[in-house]
BAMAR-253502 format. One record per residue (C-alpha): y, x, z; residue in three letters. Coordinates in nm, 2 decimals, always signed. Each point is the difference from the previous one (the first is absolute). Layout:
residues N
@yy Y; xx X; zz Z; r ALA;
...
This chain:
residues 71
@yy +0.36; xx +6.21; zz +7.92; r UNK;
@yy +0.37; xx +0.04; zz -0.10; r UNK;
@yy +0.20; xx +0.23; zz +0.22; r UNK;
@yy +0.30; xx -0.18; zz +0.17; r UNK;
@yy +0.35; xx +0.15; zz -0.02; r UNK;
@yy +0.17; xx +0.12; zz +0.32; r UNK;
@yy +0.22; xx -0.32; zz -0.01; r UNK;
@yy -0.31; xx -0.22; zz -0.01; r UNK;
@yy -0.17; xx +0.19; zz +0.28; r UNK;
@yy +0.32; xx -0.04; zz +0.21; r UNK;
@yy +0.01; xx -0.37; zz -0.07; r UNK;
@yy -0.36; xx -0.05; zz +0.09; r UNK;
@yy +0.04; xx +0.20; zz +0.32; r UNK;
@yy +0.30; xx -0.21; zz +0.10; r UNK;
@yy -0.19; xx -0.32; zz -0.07; r UNK;
@yy -0.29; xx +0.13; zz +0.22; r UNK;
@yy +0.25; xx +0.08; zz +0.28; r UNK;
@yy +0.16; xx -0.35; zz -0.02; r UNK;
@yy -0.34; xx -0.17; zz +0.00; r UNK;
@yy -0.11; xx +0.20; zz +0.30; r UNK;
@yy +0.32; xx -0.11; zz +0.19; r UNK;
@yy -0.08; xx -0.36; zz -0.08; r UNK;
@yy -0.37; xx +0.04; zz +0.12; r UNK;
@yy +0.11; xx +0.17; zz +0.32; r UNK;
@yy +0.25; xx -0.27; zz +0.06; r UNK;
@yy -0.29; xx -0.25; zz +0.02; r UNK;
@yy -0.10; xx +0.16; zz +0.34; r UNK;
@yy +0.33; xx +0.09; zz +0.15; r UNK;
@yy +0.21; xx -0.31; zz +0.08; r UNK;
@yy -0.10; xx -0.02; zz +0.36; r UNK;
@yy +0.09; xx +0.37; zz +0.04; r UNK;
@yy +0.32; xx -0.01; zz -0.20; r UNK;
@yy +0.33; xx +0.04; zz +0.19; r UNK;
@yy +0.16; xx -0.24; zz -0.25; r UNK;
@yy -0.02; xx -0.37; zz -0.04; r UNK;
@yy -0.24; xx -0.19; zz -0.24; r UNK;
@yy +0.28; xx -0.07; zz -0.25; r UNK;
@yy +0.09; xx +0.37; zz -0.04; r UNK;
@yy -0.37; xx +0.07; zz -0.03; r UNK;
@yy -0.05; xx -0.26; zz -0.28; r UNK;
@yy +0.32; xx +0.12; zz -0.18; r UNK;
@yy -0.13; xx +0.36; zz +0.00; r UNK;
@yy -0.33; xx -0.11; zz -0.14; r UNK;
@yy +0.17; xx -0.21; zz -0.27; r UNK;
@yy +0.22; xx +0.30; zz -0.10; r UNK;
@yy -0.31; xx +0.22; zz -0.02; r UNK;
@yy -0.16; xx -0.25; zz -0.24; r UNK;
@yy +0.31; xx -0.02; zz -0.21; r UNK;
@yy +0.01; xx +0.38; zz -0.03; r UNK;
@yy -0.36; xx +0.00; zz -0.12; r UNK;
@yy +0.08; xx -0.27; zz -0.26; r UNK;
@yy +0.30; xx +0.21; zz -0.13; r UNK;
@yy -0.22; xx +0.31; zz -0.02; r UNK;
@yy -0.27; xx -0.19; zz -0.19; r UNK;
@yy +0.26; xx -0.10; zz -0.26; r UNK;
@yy +0.06; xx +0.37; zz -0.09; r UNK;
@yy -0.06; xx +0.03; zz -0.38; r UNK;
@yy -0.16; xx +0.34; zz +0.03; r UNK;
@yy -0.24; xx -0.12; zz +0.27; r UNK;
@yy -0.09; xx -0.31; zz -0.21; r UNK;
@yy -0.07; xx +0.23; zz -0.30; r UNK;
@yy -0.23; xx +0.22; zz +0.20; r UNK;
@yy -0.19; xx -0.29; zz +0.15; r UNK;
@yy -0.04; xx -0.15; zz -0.34; r UNK;
@yy -0.16; xx +0.32; zz -0.12; r UNK;
@yy -0.23; xx +0.01; zz +0.30; r UNK;
@yy -0.10; xx -0.37; zz -0.05; r UNK;
@yy -0.10; xx +0.08; zz -0.36; r UNK;
@yy -0.24; xx +0.26; zz +0.12; r UNK;
@yy -0.16; xx -0.23; zz +0.26; r UNK;
@yy -0.08; xx -0.28; zz -0.24; r UNK;
């Protein structure tokens, strides 16, 4: 298994945090002190941040290496 760089580890950790926020958001609207629109906007921003992180060239390169090992 290839060893990821520190930058790749940081990017993957950030993606995990963003994904967790989105999943937690599925259960929180009734408890949230904000309106549904704010809640949806926050969720959309989290998804956008994940997409930007997934576009990182170093992360793409690492994931391509891992994919070749899996196949």
